[in-house]
Phi, psi and omega in degrees: 000126176295312185202149175234121185234139176229139173257132183239117178280142172227108175050053179221151185282153189292334177300309178298315183301316180297316186288329173296315181299312181295329179288314179297323178300316179298317180290325178296319180297322177290334180271320185241348174072297183269108185240142169243129175262131185229111169261100187305317186223139168234151185286322177219168180301327187278327185288148175216141181287333177237108186295324186277057182293330177304315180292316181302311185286316187280316190257325179269342180051050184262139174293147182231119178273125183297136182276174170273133183262127177236115180280333183235101184295328181299341177295345178292345178288342179278125186301316182295317183290321181297316180294324180295319177295315179302320178296320177294321180296313178298320178302311176303315184296319187287347175299331185242009187294330182269359181266160186272064184239160164256126182259131176248115184253125174268125179297158182278142185231124176213115181300327185282338185225053186298316181293316180298315180291325176303312181300316182296319179297319179291325176299317178297315178303314183293315181297317184270003182052049189270148169289137188251134169244107175281128180243118185223187183217156179214139178263358183281139175291312178258099186285131176271088186300318179298322181294315179297312181299315178299320180294315179297319175303319185291307184292330180292323183296320180295320179293316189270016176058073175058032177253116176276131180279129181288150183297335180288337181251014180224127174234156180233126175248126185248125170274116174272095188261008176263301180040068178062037177058047179296327176293127180052039179270170175271110186270081176287324178224107179293331181300335177303319183301308180300321176297315180298317181294316182296317182296311188280337177298320174290323180297317181294324181302320180293323177295323183300339181290003177309315171213011176070007181232013175241128182231135179249134180238122176285113191226120178216116186300331181289358180250356188248004183292148173213059192234148178286161174303319181297317181290321178297317177301321177295310185297322184268004180055050180261170174248132179273129180273305184264082191288342183281353184275151178298127186245025180257010177296138174279134172266114180254342183219145178234125186239121174272123186256126181237321184233210189307134183244103178234095188202150176278150184294335182296335181287349179260016182303132181059033181245159172241119175266132180248121189229138173284138176303332184273358182261082183300318187300314178293322180295321178297317183294317179294323178299317181290324176298314181295318185298321188271349183268122184270348180284160169291126189259130188241035176248178189224155188228134173242122180262123180263168180063025185239110187270331184209124182293336184290338179291341184300316182293340179277342185258111183294322184293341181261019178301325181299329180297313178302315181296317183300314181296319178297320179293321180297320176299317179298323182268011182059038178261131176286132175233132176236164174217159182209154180278344183282153180272177187297323182298315182293315180299318181297313180298324179295321181297326182297338184256013181298320183282005172251358184273165177293339177299327183273300194284355172257004182244108183297323182297329179289317180298313178298329177293317177297312185298318182295320183289310182296326181298336176304326188267352183240145179293154181303305179256083184286338180246146180284170180268010187300129179297139180277137180234132175264122176274160184277070178272166188304319183291318182292318176303313179299318180297312181294326176302308183297314184299315180297319178297318181303320186287342187273334178057044182276159179250121183244132183265130180245093183301331179271053191294346183257007180275132190295322180293325180291323175297316181295318183295319177299319178299316178297312180300319180292314181302316186264010175056035178289324177194161169275128189248136173247120172271118178269113181170181181281120188306318187288322178296316177299316178296323180295319180295315180302317181294317184295323185254016179049055177255127181274113174242023182268060180242146181295337182261021167243128181236140176248125182238124176285117186298331180300329184281352184230355183306310187295344182296340189246007183300307184293320181294319178295319178301315181299316185289330186245011185297332181291342178270004171088016179274152180254176174301320182293318178301315183299318182296318179293320181296327185283002170292334180282116179303330180292328177286322176299318181297317182297323176292326178294323178291316175309318183269012173061031173278344170224165181267337181189169185231138169231121184211173176120354181296331181232016177215167183288162176300320181299318179291333180283314187266346182302310180300325180294319178294329179280323187254316184279318177074167180278160175297147191303327184278354183245155179254351181224164165258143178227180180221159174224160168239138164277115178260111189269079179287161183303322185254344183197175179251128172245153174247128178247135175206153345266137185235014183213342191243305189262112184301310184212074186293145176278181190295326175297316181291325176297319180292324175300315179303315181295319180295317178298318181295322174302315177302312181297319176303314182298325178301330181255023176062031178248120176279104190290129170242105199264128170249121180273109194274142175212178179273000175232163174248132179074215187250035184281354180223144176259016183293159179298324183294316179292323182294322179302314182294317182295318178294324178296319177298316180296320179295320178297316183297325182287312186280332184221072189289348179281347182276134176275117183213152175205149181172159002287142176226137172288153185303315180296321176294331185286323190246344180260118183303312186296312180292320181298321181295326183281313187278330181223068187301335184261005182276140173265006176249321184310129180085342183240009183294138173240356180230119189249118178250118180273150186288339181201170182293326181298316179290313183295311186291320179297315183298311185297316180295321181293317177293315184298316184282319183287321179273350181053055182247165176277131172237130181259119180150185001288136176262118183281143180221161183085009183249148187291330176229150192283122172231124184234138182266145173252150167289147180293346175259021181298138175275173179297320179302317178304315186295317181299313178295325180292325175300314180297319179298314180300321176300316181292325181294343180292345179264009189299136173225140181295144181270000000 
């Protein structure tokens, strides 16, 4: 992907938001040529963030990614549903990630859920590392650009978890919708508007130099029309009085007239004057202006609050209206009338650019693009290449995608446990793995029915353990006879479903095992240690957790298996962890953790870490490792530079090896619970075939990810 850009609305109307989007798309195509348009989410099938899809498809010929349809925005408050939506967005994005395109994402907009959708838009920007264009509005004549930028930076930082957006990846477009109170203003001199716009466009350009990434657009929909009288009459549901007059004049300006009108008719060229039927004073003034002007007048008039033209002759006070209409006919001035008042007409005009009159008319769209482009630089975006960082959502997506391609079979010995059944259903539906539930079929079906879990998938199998226990008696006896067990002992041991599952794995009837939701780690891994055994070059099994932090992925090891490893075992844990990291496309940068950095202490604890580090460097010089390092020196660049200036790991570590189980387990739980993050694990390593343990507090999501990890571990090769 060449570049990813997202527009995020903040308290701005959809009309302006849509028109900025189509203008930016136009500019992007001239700058980058190959563009993909992505509306990640739409509220309904009919709604679209860019109304002029006809123009986009026919004239710009831009690829369009179909969005996710959400009928109830409030469902995004549900964490599981929210994650599902995010995963779908990442999935849609990755279909084009390897292609040479620039992706333009239009942020989701909902007036009823502005805060929720703003957070979602920022989340998408963060996940996809997109350049952000914040689109907002201001009614102030003298806009405080620094204040607006600081505010946007502040709220974005809260959403993006203490990430400040660099000015090079953030732009702000401001709709100036006041412009000297042009809306519903007293238009004594229309020429003032054109003078103001010309003068202030250069004035605003100089203000934009504040950081070269803030652009103000003087935007008033009543100034951007380019529509014939006939079309405007249809759109506003008006009646034409003088139908014999030429009605092909283009309306470029609309002026609401309220008080004294002292103006030459030439200033109203290509304009529509809107006057209330009840405003006799203005009508008299306009009548006098028209009467005294000998030139041909080319403006048009809409009279509001007028329900029936036939009533004019009955009202003596409205005699001037009748005279006014007769004079307008004589002067070739188009006159319309409507029963609606000025407020209703004004509001209707604000939605003109969302109507079919606009988005089916190419000339209107081009007019908008041409106008807005005046305020924006030609090459508004840099040529900087887009990079996707290994953030949690991307990691989870790639994890699932890799597992899906493998078509592995994972055995779940706790087949009657409700979370396990739900996880199996999710995995089967999404083809993450083929799942075997070990348990009594009728019991499993009853649970599934009670909790409305669909297990009617071809890639879910239920096996009654009683029907297969005796198949492994002799084999188990043979494997364990040196430990003194008899045939009778083997039969008794196989009452344990975990041992049955392990024998199935030993015989390659399944590719991996996931268990531990309802039993201890010891009960989960003991059969694996007895039957599957460690990889030949290792003396121990160890574990890791993938810690999915907001900004990066860290690997923690060992946090579940080895209470107090010696320096050789600690080195093994690091080597096993490097192998696992490589399996998940992570280039391990290993920090061997201690309470000291470097050789500042001669304690046995620090010496153990130092010796383990030296052993790793000797046995596997290709691995990047350093230690002893304190945790802060390992992950914080500034602290690492200060405490270990000569280290190539300090401040850059992504793999943390703790000196003992007491430290590792305590730290992982503290980080997981305090930061409220997803941690995947414990993932067992150093074993010949994949067996993975679950925390007894594991969520359904945890089990699903562990199943995916287990499927990927089946492809493991030693580094």
